[in-house]
LOGUKE-257183 format. One record per residue: z, y, x of N, C-alpha, C in turn. Coordinates in steps of 0.02 Angstrom, whole numbers, plus 32768, in hexadecimal, padded with zeros to 4 digits. Each point is the difference from the previous one (the first is absolute). Layout:
<sites>
ZYXZYXZYX;...
</sites>
This chain:
<sites>
0DB2EA534A7D7FF1800B7FAB7FD97FCC7FD3;80257FEE7FD97FEA7FC37FD47FEB80137FB6;7FCC7FF57FDF7FDE80087FC47FF87FDF7FD3;80207FE87FBB7FE57FD67FD17FF080117FD4;7FC57FFA7FF07FD280207FCB800E7FC97FBD;7FF6803E7FC8800D7FF37FC67FBD7FE57FDF;80127FD87FEC7FBF7FDF7FDE7FDA80287FBF;801A80177FE58000803C7FB9801A804A8013;7FEA80267FF58027804F7FEF802380007FBC;8039803580168016800D7FAA7FC2803B7FF5;801C80027FA47FDE802F7FE28019803B800E;7FF380418011801E802E802A8019803B7FB5;803A80207FFF8018801D7FC67FC880357FFD;800380317FB37FEF80427FF78016801F802A;7FF7801D80348019804B80338016802E7FE6;7FED800F7FA48009804A7FF080437FE07FD2;80277FBB800B80357FF27FB780267FEE803D;8016800D803C80267FD6803880507FFA7FF7;801D7FBE7FEE804D800A800D800B80028039;80368037801880167FE9804E802D7FC08013;7FE77FE28022800C7FBF80147FFB7FC37FDF;7FC87FF97FD380047FCC7FDB7FBE7FCE801B;7FCC801980047FC17FE4801C800A7FE9804D;7FF97FCD80067FFF7FE980497FC17FDB8018;7FEA8018804B7FBE8002801380037FB07FFF;7FC27FF1802A7FF77FAF800E80007FED8037;801E802D8037801F7FDB8025804E8021801E;80177FCD802B8043801080187FFD7FF38067;802D80298004800A7FFB806380397FD07FE7;80067FDA8049804D7FDD800180147FC78046;801F800F801A80297FEB802A803F7FE57FF3;80117FCD802D805C7FE9800B800A800B8040;803D80017FFD8031800C804080147FB48014;80007FEE803A804D7FAF7FFF7FF480028047;80387FEB801580077FF480457FFB802D802C;8011803A7FE97FF9804B801D7FD0801C8005;7FD17FED7FE37FBC802780067FE07FF37FC7;7FB780297FFE7FD580047FBC7FCD7FD5800C;7FE87FEE7FC37FD57FCC80067FCE80287FF6;7FA97FE37FFC7FDD80167FF48008801C7FCA;7FB880447FED7FF680137FD37FD080007FF4;80007FF27FAB7FE37FE67FCF7FED801E7FCF;7FBA80247FFA7FEC802B7FAC7FF57FB27FCB;80157FFD7FCF7FF07FB37FC58000802F7FCD;7FF07FE37FCE80017FFE7FB78037801C7FE5;800180417FE380487FFE7FD4800E7FC47FD1;803E7FF77FFE80357FD17FEE80367FEC7FF7;802C7FDC7FE7803A800A7FFD80157FCF8040;80368008801980087FC78046804B7FE57FE5;801B7FC8802180377FDA7FF580318011801F;804280067FE9803D80168016803C7FC07FDF;801C7FE1803980587FF97FF4801180237FCF;80357FDC7FD4802680377FE2803F800C801B;7FFC7FDA804A803E801280297FF380428030;7FB7800980067FDF8045801A803C80338009;7FF880158048804E802A800F7FEF80537FC6;7FBD8007800E7FE780427FDA802D800A7FC9;7FFB7FBD7FB8800A80057FD1806080067FEA;80217FE68038804180038003801F802F8028;7FE380248035800C803780307FE5802E7FFE;7FCE800E7FDC7FE080427FF77FD2801C8038;7FEB7FCC80507FEC800880267FAA8010800B;7FED803C7FE07FC880127FFD80008040800A;7FB0801480017FE7803180147FAA80077FF4;800880697FEB7FBA7FFD7FF47FDB8035801A;7FC680187FE67FD8803B800A7FD1802B7FCD;7FF0802480077FDF80107FC57FC8802C8030;7FB77FEA80007FC5802F802D7FD080147FB6;7FBF801D801E7FD4800F7FCE7FBA7FED801C;7FD37FF77FF57FB87FF2801A7FDC80337FC5;7FD0802B800E7FE580457FE17FBD7FCF8001;7FCB801A7FD77FC07FFE80087FDB804D7FDD;7FCB802B8023800580317FD67FAC80067FEB;7FEB80367FE77FC47FF07FDA7FB97FF68029;80047FE080497FCA800E802180167FB58025;80457FDD7FD4800B7FB680288010800F8021;800D80178037802F7FFA804080577FE87FE8;80097FDC801580427FE2800F80308019802E;805D801D7FEA801D7FFA802F803A7FEA7FEA;801E7FEB8029805E7FFE80118021803D8018;803480177FB980308026802280297FEA8032;80158025803B804C7FF3802B800D7FBE7FFD;7FD97FCE800280137FA5800D802980028024;7FE9801A803080427FFC8056803F80117FDB;800580367FF2804480187FDC80277FC57FE8;7FD77FE87FD0801D7FCB7FB9801D7FBF803B;7FCE7FFC802A80157FAC802A803C801E8030;8003803F800680358004803D803F7FFD7FDD;7FFF80247FBD804C801F7FD580147FA77FD7;7FD07FD17FFB7FFC7FBE800180327FDB8037;7FEB8008802F801F7FE38031805280278018;7FEA803A7FF6805A80227FE780217FCE7FD4;7FE97FFF7FD0802D7FE77FC880097FA08016;7FD87FDF801680007FCE802880397FF88027;8011801A802B803C80048026802A801E7FEA;801880337FAA802F7FFA800080257FC37FC3;7FCC7FE87FE27FFB7FAB7FD2800F7FD9802B;7FED7FFF804380077FC780337FDB7FD17FFC;7FB1800480067FD27FF37FEE7FBC800C8033;7FDE7FC980187FD68012802D7FD4802A800F;7FFB802C802B7FBB80357FF57FC67FEA8017;7FC880257FF57FBA7FCE800B7FD280538037;7FD47FD980167FD8802780347FB880287FB3;802A803D80197FEE803B7FAE7FA58016800D;7FC67FF780377FC8800280217FEA7FBA7FDD;80277FA980037FDA7FEC7FDE80007FEE7FBA;803B80157FDE80167FF97FC67FCC804C7FE5;7FFE802980247FC680367FE97FC17FD98004;7FDE7FEC80317FC37FE27FE47FF07FE37FCA;80377FC67FEE80047FD97FE7800280227FAC;8008803680008014800E7FB47FB0802B7FFE;7FF08028802D7FAC801880047FDB7FD47FF1;80047FB7801C7FD17FCC7FE2800F80047FBA;803480067FE880147FCF7FC37FD780437FD2;8010803980067FDC80417FDA7FB47FF9800C;7FEF7FF5803C7FB47FF780127FE37FD27FB9;80277FC680087FE67FC77FD38006801B7FB3;801980237FF48023800F7FB17FF180427FF0;7FBF801D802E7FDA805280008001800F7FAC;7FDB7FC57FDF800080067FC2802780047FC3;803D7FFB801A803E80047FD5800D80368000;7FF9804880158011804280137FD8802F7FDA;803D80177FC97FED80347FE17FE5803B8014;7FE1801E7FDC7FEE804E8018801E80327FD7;800C80278017801B803F7FDD802380118002;801E80387FED804F802A800980377FE57FE8;802F7FE4804980317FDD7FED80047FBC7FF9;7FBF7FE480257FF07FAF7FE27FF67FF3804E;801C7FBB8002800A7FCD804A80107FC07FFB;7FE87FD7803680177FBE7FFA804180158037;80287FCA7FC5805880128018800F7FBF803D;80188015803380067FBD802480507FF77FF7;80157FD6802480437FC47FE680067FE28031;8011801B805280267FCC802780317FF67FF8;802B7FA7800080318005800080117FB5801A;804280088009802B7FBC803C80347FF77FD7;80007FBA7FF680407FDD7FE180137FD1802A;803C7FE97FEE80337FC6801D7FF67FBD7FD9;7FD77FDC802B7FE27FAC7FD580327FC58010;802D8004802C801A7FC5801C80477FE37FB1;7FDD7FCB800180287FE07FCA805B7FE58009;801B802E8022805980138008800F80187FC6;80427FE57FEA804580217FEC802780198029;801C801C800D801A8021803A7FF980488025;802F802580067FF1804E801980017FF5805F;7FC07FF5800D7FEC7FF180507FB5802A7FFD;8002801580537FA47FFB80097FD27FC47FE0;7FDE80347FEA7FD17FDB7FEB7FBC7FE7803C;7FDE7FC97FF57FEB7FF8804A7FA97FF57FDD;7FE77FF67FB67FB87FF17FE07FF580527FCA;7FC5802780217FF580427FD77FCB7FED7FEF;7FD780337FC87FB57FF17FE2800180578000;7FB28006802F7FEC804F7FF27FC27FF27FD1;800480387FB27FBC7FF57FEE7FF280567FFA;7FBD7FFB7FE47FF0803F7FCC7FCA7FF27FE5;800680357FBA7FE97FEA7FCE7FE880357FDF;7FC080127FF17FDB80387FDB7FF680157FCE;800480307FDB7FFA7FFD7FB97FEA80597FEF;7FBC801B7FDF7FEC802A7FD8803380367FF3;8002802D7FFB802180257FDE7FFD804B7FE6;801880307FE57FF980417FDC803280258014;801F80377FE980448012802E802E7FD67FE8;8031800D800C80437FDA7FEA802180057FD3;8008804B8007803080287FD37FCA80287FBE;8007803D80097FDE80377FBE7FB8800E8033;800A8008803B7FCD8023802C800680497FF3;7FCC801E80458021804A7FFA7FDF80277FC6;7FE77FF87FD17FF180387FCA80427FD77FCC;80217FF38005803680067FBF804A7FF08030;803480137FD7803D7FFD8020801F7FB27FE8;80308007803280507FCA8003803E80267FD6;801C7FD87FEA803A80077FE780297FD08035;80468015800A801A7FEF803280587FF67FF2;80277FD08000804980037FDF801A8006805B;8035801A7FF5801D800A804C80467FBC7FE9;7FF67FE1802A80377FD27FF580408000803F;804380027FAD8042800D801A803B7FBF7FF0;7FCE7FDB800E803C7FB87FEF7FFB7FCC8030;7FAB7FF27FFB7FFD7FBD802D7FEA802E8045;80027FD2803C7FF3801C80417FC77FAE8021;7FD9803380137FC57FE480227FF47FD48029;802F8024803C800F7FE9805E802F802A801E;80057FF48038803B803380177FF17FF98051;801C802980267FF38005805180277FBF8027;7FDC7FEC800B800D7FC3802A7FE77FB47FDC;7FDF80177FDA7FE67FB07FCB7FD1801E801B;7FC77FCC7FC67FD47FF280047FCB803B7FD9;801480407FEC7FC5802A7FE07FBD80148022;8015801680427FCC800680137FD87FD0802B;80087FBE7FF07FD87FBF7FF67FBF7FF47FC6;7FD57FF9800F7FCE7FED7FB0800E7FC37FFA;80497FDF7FE4800E7FAF7FEB80097FF87FC8;7FF57FCC7FE0800F7FEC7FAD802A80267FD9;803F7FF08036804E80067FCD7FF980557FF5;7FE8801D801A7FEC80587FE57FF5800D7FCB;7FCB7FDA7FF17FDC800E7FC780217FE97FC2;80247FB2800B801A7FEE7FE6803D80187FCA;802B80138045803380357FDD7FEF80507FDF;7FCB7FE67FF87FD9805F7FDB7FE07FEC7FAC;800A7FC1800A7FE47FF17FA6801380127FCF;804D7FFA7FF9803080017FC87FF3804E7FF7;800D802A80287FF6804880037FBC802C7FD1;7FD27FD080237FBD80197FED7FF57FE67FB8;80037FC97FF37FFD7FFA7FC8802B80247FD0;804F8012800B802380307FE57FE4803D7FF0;7FE6801D801E7FDE804280087FA7800B7FE2;7FFF7FC27FF27FAC80047FCE80217FEF7FBB;80347FE57FF68008800E7FC58026803C7FDC;800680138039800780567FE77FCC80338006;7FBB7FD880107FBC80297FFE7FFA801B8049;801C7FEA80367FE1802780487FE27FB7801A;7FE38014803B7FD27FEA801D80287FD0802E;80108026803080327FEE803A803B800D7FF8;80287FEA803F803880258017802C80158044;7FFD803D7FF6801980398038804C7FD2802B;7FF37FD1804180417FDF800D802B80608022;80527FF780068020800C8026801D7FD38036;80218013802D800A7FEB803880557FD57FDC;80377FE4802580167FD17FFA804880307FC9;8005803380098044802B80047FD080247FBC;7FD080037FE37FE480117FC17FF7805B8013;7FDB80098038801F8054800E7FB380128023;7FF47FE480297FA8801680197FD77FE97FE3;7FBA80107FFA7FC980027FFD7FDB7FB18034;7FD87FBB7FE87FF77FDD80217FB97FF08004;7FE17FE77FCA7FAA7FEB7FD880157FF37FD1;7FBC80007FE97FE17FD67FC580007FAB7FF6;80057FDB7FCE7FF97FB0802B7FC47FF6800D;7FD3801580007FBF7FDB80047FD08048804C;80238035800A7FE28030803C8041802E8002;7FE680158037803A803B80247FE7803A7FD4;8030803D80047FF380327FCF800480468018;7FDC802C80027FFA8048801A7FFB802A7FC4;8031804680197FF680437FD07FF380298028;7FDB803B7FC47FE9802F801E804280487FFF;80328010802F8023802D7FED7FFD80498022;7FFA803F7FE97FEE8044800A7FC17FF2804B;7FB07FCE7FC47FDF800280427FF97FE18024;80377FDD801980187FBF8031800D7FBA7FF1;7FD37FDC801680027FB77FFC80497FD8801A;801D7FE47FCA80377FE58014800E7FAF7FF1;802A7FC5802F7FED7FD67FDD80487FDB8030;80227FD57FE4802B7FE28018800C7FD7804F;8012801D8017801C7FCD803C7FEF7FD68021;7FEF7FD780297FF87FB6801680517FE47FFF;80397FD77FDB8027800B801880237FC3800B;7FD07FC2800380047FC08015801C7FE97FB1;7FE980107FCC7FFE7FE57FC27FCF7FFB7FCC;7FC7803180247FD27FF87FD27FC17FF68040;7FB87FF07FC47FD47FE480277FD180478032;7FE27FD680377FF08032801C7FAD80017FED;7FF3801F7FE27FB680057FBD7FD87FFB8036;7FD87FF480207FA8800D7FFD7FFD80367FE8;7FEA80137FC77FDC802E7FE6802F80407FFF;80467FD87FF480368046802B7FEA80488032;80087FB680287FDB801C80467FBF8027800B;7FC87FF57FCD7FDC8011800B7FD580337FC3;8034800D7FE5801E802B7FD28012803F8026;80207FF980258036804380227FE7800D8044;7FC37FCC80167FC9801780297FC8802C7FF6;7FE07FE27FCF7FCF80377FD2802D803D7FEA;8028800D7FD6800380437FF68035801F8027;80167FE180468006803880327FC6801A801E;7FC27FCA7FF37FD8802680307FC4801C7FCF;802480177FB67FEC802C7FDB802180428000;8036800580308027802C8009803080167FDA;80217FC67FDD80277FF37FDF80487FE98024;8044802D7FE380327FF98038800E7FAF7FD6;801B7FD1802680107FBB7FD280537FFF8023;802880067FD6805E7FE2801E80127FC37FE9;7FF97FCC803D801C7FD17FFA806B7FED7FF2;801A800E7FC7804380067FFF80257FE07FD4;80467FFF800180217FEB7FC9801480287FBC;7FD87FF37FB9800580317FDC803A7FE27FBE;802D80347FF280307FE67FDC7FF580187FB5;7FF67FBE7FCE7FED80067FBD801480407FFB;803180167FF7801D80377FD77FE0804B8009;7FEA7FFD80407FCA802B801D7FA67FFA7FE6;7FF37FCF80047FC17FD27FD7800580207FD2;80277FFC7FCE7FFE801B7FB58003803D7FFD;8039802880367FF2803F800D7FCF80327FF4;7FD47FDA802B7FB8801F80147FD87FEF7FC6;7FF17FC97FEC7FEA7FFD7FB4801A80317FC1;802A80127FFA802680267FCF7FED80438002;7FFE8019805380008044800D7FA7800E8016;7FDC7FC580037FB4800280087FEB8018802E;80407FF380427FDF7FFC80517FDA7FB38010;80107FD57FD87FE97FCB7FFF7FBE7FF07FCD;7FC0800380217FB380127FDD7FF37FCA7FF2;80007FCB802A7FD97FB2800C80357FD0801C;7FE77FBA7FE4802A7FCC7FF77FB37FD0800E;80037FCA80337FE97FC57FFC7FFD7FD08030;7FFD7FB77FEE800B7FCD80247FB88001802C;800B7FD2803E7FCF7FF7802780137FAD8013;7FB37FF1800280127F96800B7FD37FF08003;7FE47FB880167FBE7FF07FFC7FDF7FE97FCD;80367FEA7FE47FD77FE97FA4800180497FED;802180247FF98011803A7FDD7FD2803C800C;7FFA800680417FD580388022801D802E8007;8006802C7FC4800E80517FFD80067FF27FA7;804580087FEC80187FFB7FBB8029802E7FF2;7FF080337FCB8019804A7FFB80467FD37FD8;8033803E7FFE80317FF77FC2800B80327FE7;7FF47FF47FB1800B80387FDB803D801A7FE0;803C7FD7800780487FED7FE380267FE1801A;803B800A801080267FE58017803F7FF47FD1;80167FC98005804680027FBA80457FDD8032;8031800D7FD7803F800D80388033800A7FCD;80257FBE7FFF8046800F7FDF7FF980117F9A;7FA67FD7800A800B80157FB37FC9803D7FE3;7FFF801880217FD8805180207FB77FFC8004;7FC980157FE87FBE8002802F7FF7804B8019;7FED7FFF803B7FFD8047801C7FAD8000801D;7FD0804A7FD87FB7800D801A800780048047;7FAD7FE4801C8009801C80377FB6802D8007;7FFA802D80257FBD801E80127FDD801A7FAC;80247FF07FA97FD480197FE07FE97FB27FF0;800D7FD380067FF37FB77FF27FA88002801E;7FFD802F80297FA27FE6801480177FF5803F;7FAC7FEE801A7FE67FD68047800E803E801F;80358007803F7FE38040803E7FE97FE28016;7FE2804D803C7FC97FFA803F801B7FD98038;804080017FFE7FF47FE2803C7FF77FAB8000;80227FF07FD17FF17FBF80007FB37FE67FE7;7FE5802E7FCF7FAE7FF380047FDC7FFF805D;801F803B801A7FDD8005803B7FF87FBA802B;805A7FF6800A7FF97FC1801C7FE37FD37FE8;80087FDD7FB97FCE7FD37FFB7FB67FFC800F;7FE7804280017FAF800C7FF27FE57FEF8055;804E8015803C80047FF5803D7FFC7FC18012;80337FE47FE280027F9E80007FD57FDD7FFB;7FD780187FC07FCC7FBB7FDA7FC8801D8031;8002804C80207FAB800180237FFF7FD18037;804A8005802E7FFD7FF380497FEE7F9A7FE1;804080067FC47FF37FA07FFA7FB67FF07FF2;7FD680177FE87FC07FE97FD87FC580128036;80208023803D7FCA8015802C7FCA80407FE2;802780267FD27FCC80497FFE80358035801B;80187FF8801780318037802F80197FE88054;7FDA8040802F800B7FDD804C80507FCD7FFB;80087FCC803080397FF280068023801A8044;801C80337FFD801B801B803E803B7FC58026;80127FE27FD580507FE680357FF97FC68004;7FB17FD780057FF57FB6801980207FD97FBE;800080057FBF80187FE87FD97FDD7FBD7FE9;7FC980157FFA7FC57FC47FD47FE37FD5802C;7FFD7FC87FE47FD47FDE80287FBD7FD87FD5;7FDC800880197FBF7FF17FD67FF67FC27FF3;7FC87FDB7FD480107FAD80037FB980028005;7FEC7FD880307FAF7FF780067FF47FBC7FE1;7FAD7FFC7FD37FFB7FDE7FCD7FC87FEA8032;
</sites>
């Protein structure tokens, strides 16, 4: 591991006025793949890097990324949450996108060291964390649809608060019935750059209508899939339901964590296909009492209103429900080292 020290450190932002994804830390991690192997990993000052205008990522979208978090509690304990799962999922995305995989333990150690160096950038408080963005892009300067021979892996960091509204307020979500984000057999379950670029137009249209996010349906606009930045769950007749992993939605780390935690608390959690007509019927007759998104950035984001075909449907009196509250408290408690880690999810950072 190579370390290049900055001459002067950046001025840190006000951690009480954080804008998600705006303020980058002092350092980044970087390594390059060439001639069939990864080179030396380097922690270096955060800075722009040079890319050829012909770099294949710019023309063919061969890029993947992850989102993970480091937390610091009031006692100064620093923890990474499920970083192994993030890196293993990134390797699966790499395989789907015909990109090289990496040694998970080696990269994990590099990220641990990066977080340790950047410990003063980790904000303390509910919903706050240091967001980590491991990324891999195709850098070979070639115009042509072929296997790329040069790649760059890097990880940048930024201090963040809650991505959406936080646990104490609710999202307003529009059900998308025109555009499609992904289909089975495509790249929907890979965390690749094109998935998100394809979602922007629908999100912009939803926000113009007063909604926070889009709820995507399958290619036939029949079954519920996921929200743009998170997996979705709902409580129907006291049981928790989440869309099954069909091959077109992301295998969410927090989705898996939420299922495990809720089952551990005695809830029945069903993973199944949900017809949008059945979902709306449950909202109308009151059997659906809660809906919330789960994701690394969003953590747990309650949904108060669903919009569909020009009409809004209120969920649970537009109030934060007990299941989402419980899940948020359990998730944050484990992530910040306040509750026991029964599942081996937390990596403590040595300082």
